[in-house]
C-alpha positions in Angstrom: -38.5 32.4 6.1 -35.3 30.8 6.8 -33.2 29.5 4.6 -30.0 27.1 6.1 -27.4 25.9 4.3 -27.3 21.9 5.3 -23.9 21.1 6.1 -24.4 17.0 6.3 -23.2 17.9 2.6 -19.7 19.2 3.9 -19.3 16.5 6.5 -19.4 14.1 3.3 -17.8 15.7 0.7 -15.0 16.4 3.8 -14.8 12.0 4.9 -14.2 11.8 1.2 -11.7 14.1 0.7 -9.7 12.3 3.4 -10.9 8.8 2.3 -9.3 9.9 -0.9 -6.1 11.4 0.4 -5.7 8.4 2.3 -5.5 5.7 0.0 -4.2 7.7 -2.7 -1.0 8.2 0.2 -1.5 4.7 0.9 -0.6 3.4 -3.3 1.7 6.1 -3.4 3.8 4.8 -0.3 3.4 1.0 -1.9 4.3 1.9 -4.9 7.7 3.4 -3.7 8.7 0.9 -1.3 8.3 -1.3 -4.6 10.5 0.9 -6.4 13.3 0.7 -3.5 13.0 -3.0 -3.2 13.8 -3.2 -6.9 16.1 -0.8 -6.9 17.9 -3.1 -4.2 17.4 -6.2 -5.8 19.0 -4.5 -8.1 22.2 -3.4 -6.8 22.6 -6.7 -4.7 22.6 -8.8 -7.9 19.8 -10.4 -6.4 16.3 -11.6 -8.1 13.4 -12.1 -5.6 9.7 -13.9 -6.6 6.4 -12.7 -6.4 
């Protein structure tokens, strides 16, 4: 009798980690961009519409 590990669990886990990490980086970058734009507008003394 031979027991083999099912590698697909690890493949799906890798995909899940990769997709979650990519989504987190996109969200972090977007929020950082918004904060930087707000600081820029505050320094210029202008107000941008959303």
